[in-house]
N, C-alpha and C positions, 0 to 999 in steps of 0.2 A: 409683346415679348418683354419689353422693358418693365411692364407692370408685373409680369410673372417673376422676373428676376428680383424686383424689389420685394415682392411678397415672400419669395423663398428666402431672401436675405433676412427679412424681418422675422420669419419663423425660426430660422437657424439661430439668430441672435437671441431671440426670446428663449429658445431651448437652452442655449449656453448659460444665459442668466439664471434660469430656473434651476438648472443642475448645480451651478455654483452656489446659489442661495441655499439649496438643500444640503449640500456638502458642508457649508459653513455653519448652518444652524444645527445640523445633526452631529457635527464633529467627526464625520466619516471621511477623514482626509485621505485615507488609503484609496478612496475611489479615484483620486487624481492619478495615482500610480496604476491602478487597474485600467483606467481609460487609456492612458498613454501606452500601456503594454499590450493592449488588445485593439480596441476600435480604431485608434488613430493609425494603426499599422495593418488594418484589414483583417484582424482576427476577432473572434467572438468569445474567446475564453482561453484558459491555459492550454499549453501544448507540450508534446513530449520532447521538443527541441528548444526548450526555454533556457538552456544552460547559460547563454550570454545575457539573459534578461535580468538576472539577479546576481548579487555578489555571492561567491561560493568559498567554501573551504575545500582543500584538496585532500582526499584520502589516498595517500601514496601507494602505488602498486607494491606488491610483495618483493622482497629482495631475493626470493627463491620462487619464481613463477612456476605454477604447476603445468606440466606438459600434458595436455589432454590426450587421451587415447581416442583415436579416430578410426572407425572401421573403413577399410579400403573399399573403393568402388564408388559409383555415383549415387546420388540421392534416388530414392524411389519416387517416380513421378506421381504428382497428385492427380487424382481423378478430376474430371471436368467439374463435377459438383463440389469437390473439396476446394479446388482453385477458386471457383466462383464465390464460395462461402468466405474463404479467408481474405480474398481480395475485396469482397463486398463490405467487410467490416475493417478495412484499412489495416490489415496485418502488415507488420514491418519485419518481424523476425519469428521464425518457428524452428525450434531445436528440440531434438529428442535424444535422451541418453538412456541407455539400459546397461546394467552391470558396469557402470562407470565408463561406458564407451559411447562416443558420439556417433549415432547412427544416421541422423538426418539434420541438415543445417540449411536453411533457406531464408533469403532476404528479399524484400520487395522495395521498389522505388530506389531511392538513393541510400537506404540503410545498408550497412555492411558490417563485416565482422569486427571492425574496430570502432564503429559508431557507438557513442554513449547516448543514452536517452533517459528520460525521466521515469523513475519508478512509480511516481505518485504514491498511493497508500501502501504499495508493497513494502515500503520502508518501515511501516508499522511493525511488521513481523521482525525486522532487524532490531527494532527497539525492544521487542519482547525477548529476543535472544540475549541482548546485552543486559537486560535485567537479570536473566538467569545467571550470566557470568558474574555479575556484581554480587549476587547472593552467594554463589559458590566461593567467591573470594572473601566473603565476610564484610564487604563494604555496605551491604544492605542485609539486615538480620533475617527478614522473611518477607513474603508477599503480604503479610498482615500488618506490616509496619505502617503507622499513620502517615499520611502525606505531609502533615504539618511538621514532622520530624525534619524534613528537608526544606519545605517551603512554609515558613511561619505564617504567611498570609492566610493559610487554610485553618488556622485556629479559630477564626471568626465566623459568624453567621451560620452556625450549626454545621460547618464543614469539617469539624475536628473528628468526625466519625469516619471520614473517607480514608480508605486504605489503598495500597498499591494493587491489591487483588481486585478491588472495584474497577480501577483504571484498566487493568489488563483484560478484564471481561467486558469492557464497554458498558458498565452498569453503574456509572457514577451518578447519573440522574441530573446532569447539568442543563442549564438553559442555553444550550448551544445548538444552533441550526446548521445541519450538515447539508450543504447543497453545492454542487459543482456548477450551477447555473444562476443562482440568485446572488446578485452583486452585493446585497445587503446582509448576507449571512455571515456568521462568524468564520465559516470556512473560507469565504472570499477574503475577509479581513486578514486571516492567518496567512493566506497565500500572497497577497499584495501589500499587506501592512508592514510597519517597521517596529512594532513593539509586541512581540509574541509573549513576553513575560507579563506585561500589563494585561494583555488580552485574556490569558488563561487564569491569572490570579484574581481577576474581577468576576469570574464566573460564579453564578449562584446555583445552588442545588435546589431543584424544584420537585424532585422525587427522592424517596428513600433509596439509598444506594444498595446494590446487591440484589435487586428484585427484578429489574427488567433489562433485557439486552436492548440498548439503543446506541447504534453506531455513531460516535462523535469523535472527530479528530482531536478535540481538546484533550481527551484522555491521553492520547499518545504524546502530545506536546508536553503535558505535565510530567509524564514518565521521562521524557528527555531531560527536563530540568532536574528531576530527581537524580538521574544518572550523573549529571554534571556535579551536583552538590555532593553526592556520595563518593565519587571517584576523584574529584578535584581536576578532572580533565574535560575538555570539550568532547562532544559526541564524536567528532571527526577523529580526535586523538585516540579515544577509547576504542572506537571501531577498528581503526587501523591496527592498533596493538593486539587486540583480542580476537579479531575475525579476519580482516583483509590480509594482514601479513601471514598468519598461520595457514589460511586456506590457499595461499599461493596465487592471489589475484594477479593477472598479467598486465593489467592497465590501471591507471589512476581512476578513481571514482571522485565524484564531486557532490558536495552537499550544499544546497541552496541556503542562504542566510536571509534573515529579515532585513538586514542592513549591513553595510561594510563593517567588518569586525564584530558582527552581531551574533545572534543565536541561530543554530541550525533549525530548519523546519523539520522537526522530528517526525511529524505526521505525514510527511511526503518528501518528494524532491531529492532523492538520491540518484545521481546519474552514473550509470555504468554500462558496460557492454553486455550483450546477451550471454556470451560465454562466461563472463565473470558472475553475472546473476545466477547462472546455473550452479556455480560452486556453493552458493547459499543453499540451494536445493539439495545438493549432495550432502552438505553438513547436516541438514535435518533428516535426510534419508538414512544416514548412518548414525543416528542417535547421538549427534553432537561430536562424533569422532571423525577426525580427518587425518588420513595417513598415519594412524596410530596415535595421534595426539587428541586427547579428550578436551575439546575446546569448551563445550557446554556439558554440564552434568546430564547423564542419562535420566536421572530421576526427575530433573526439572523438565526435560523434554516430554517425558511421559505424562506429567501433569499438564504441560502446555497444550497438549492435543486432546485433553478431555473436554467435554462440553457440559459443564455444570448446569443444573436446572435454573433457568431464568424464563420469565415470560417474554413474549415477542409480539410485535405488531401484527403478526400473521395468526395470532390466537393458537399457536402451538408452542410447546416448550422448546427451549434452545437446543438445537441439534447441529448448529452451524458454526459456532465460534468458541475457541478456547482462549488461551492467554495470548491474545494478539495474533492469532493464526486462524485461518478459515479451515473448517473440517467438513468434508462431504462424506457422509456415512457409507454410501455406495453399497447398500445391502450387505453389510458386514465386511467389506473390503475398503476401509476408509482411505480417503485421499486428503492430504493436507496441503494447503497452498497459501502463497502470498498473493495479494490482489490489489491492483491499482485502478484508478478512475477511468483511464482510457483503454483498459484491457491489458494491463501489465500482469502477467501471471508467471509465477514460479511454482510448478505443480509437482508434488511429491507423491508417487504411487508406490507405497512400500511393498505390497504383495507382488509387484512386478519388478521391483528393484529399478524403478524408472523415474526420471526427472524430465519434465517438459517445460520449456521456456517459450512463452508467446508474448511478443511485444507488439503494440499497435496504437492506433489513434481512435478506435471505437471498441466497444464491447457489446455483448448481447444484453437483452432486458432481463430483469429478474424473473425467475420461474414463477408461474401462477398456476394454481389448481384450476383446470378447465371448469367452466361454470356448470357443465352437465355432470361433473364428477364430485362436486363439493360434498354431497350427501352419501357418496359411495364409500363405505368404510373400508372395503378391501382395496380399492384404489388408493385411498388416503394412507393406509398402512404402508404401502410400497413407495408412495411418492411425496409424503409430507417432508421427508428428509431432503428433498430438493429445494424446499422453500428457503429463501435467503441467498441462494446461489444464482449466478447468472447463467443463462442458457448456453452461451458459447463454451463454458467450461465442459459441458457434456460432449460438445462437438470435438473439442481438442482431444479428449480422451478416446473418442471413437476413431478419429483420424490417426492418432498415434498407434492404436491397436492394429489397424490395417497396415500402416507403414512398417511397423516392427515385424509383423508376421511375414511380410513379403521380403523385407531386408534380410531377415535371418535365414531365408532360403537360399540366398546368394552366396 
C-alpha cells in the first residue's frame, strides 16, 4: 500500500511538473486560469453558471421594464417523450411566446424566472445588432469599412483587405481554432485568458476573406473592439443605451471580462434571464422595432438574415448564416436564431409570429446527411438546408408547435 501511495505521488508530481513546464515554454499562461476554474473544482469545462468565476460589467436593467403579456392558465404538460428529450439534454428553461404573449414557461432543476445564465455564443448576434445600430447612427460608414480603420494593427501582414462584412459572415479566414473542448485552442484562450485584444490582433489570415464560411469566435471579438473604437463606449454601455434600456429589460445583465476593468468577451458570456433573452428575440421578430421605437433599421435586419454565397466544410453553399445570426431556411419558412455552445437558443419564427427561448447545459449534434442518402438528389434538395444546424433545434420547433396548438384551444 505504501509503495502504491509513493508511486501515485510520484506520477502526480511528475504530471504537475510536465504541465508547468509546458505552460512556461509555450507561454500559454491562461491554462493556469483554466485549470483553476475547471479541474481543480471538479469541472471539465465552461458552464452556464460561471457568473462569479470572472470579472463582469453590469448592463443595468431598464428604467421602464416591459410588462410581459402572459396567457392565463397552466402550462400545457409535456408528453413523456418531450420531457425525456428535454431533460436528457439538461434543459434548464423553455419559453414560448406567440403574438407577443407568453404561452409556456418551464424551468428545470434550480433554474428559475430570475436566474441569469451564460449566453455563450448567442451574444454574437447581439454584437451583430449593435453593428447595425452603429451604422445607422453614422459611427460606422458601412459593413465594407476596413477593419484597420479602427484597429491599426490590421494594416499589416496582408490583413488590410479585411472588412466588417467579412467578420459578420464568419469568412475572415483566420488561423483561429474554434473548440469548446481543446484547452490549446484560441477559443479556450479567449475564455480563460486575460488579453483579448492581444489575442485577436495577433491573428494571421490563412485564407482569402469572403470565400468560405468558417465559424470563428475571433471575428466577433474583433467586431466588439470595432464597436468600442467607433462609439467611444464600452460594449456594456452601448448595449445598455441602445438595446437593454429601450426593450425594457426587467433585470440586470452581466458581461464577462477578460480581467478586472478589462474588455468584454464579445464572442460569448452575456448573462441574463430567460425572459429578458426573449426580448432580444422579439426585437428581431418585429424587424428592429420595439413598442413603436425603431431600435435597429429594418433595412439592416433584412440584410442581416440573408445568407450570401460562401463555401462550407459540408461541400454545400452557405444556407445557414447571415450577419452574425443563424438562419434555417425551413422549406421557405425561415427561422432566425441566436445560438450558444451549451444549447442557448433564442429562436425567431416569423411566419408564426413566435419566439422560443431554450437554455440548458447540452445541445444536440450537428445534422448529418444519412450515409444512405448522400447520393439521393431528391433527399438532398429537401435536407441540405439542415446542414450546419443542430438537431435539437428541430425538436424545439416541433414541441412548440404542439404546445401552441393545444394551448390556443384553451
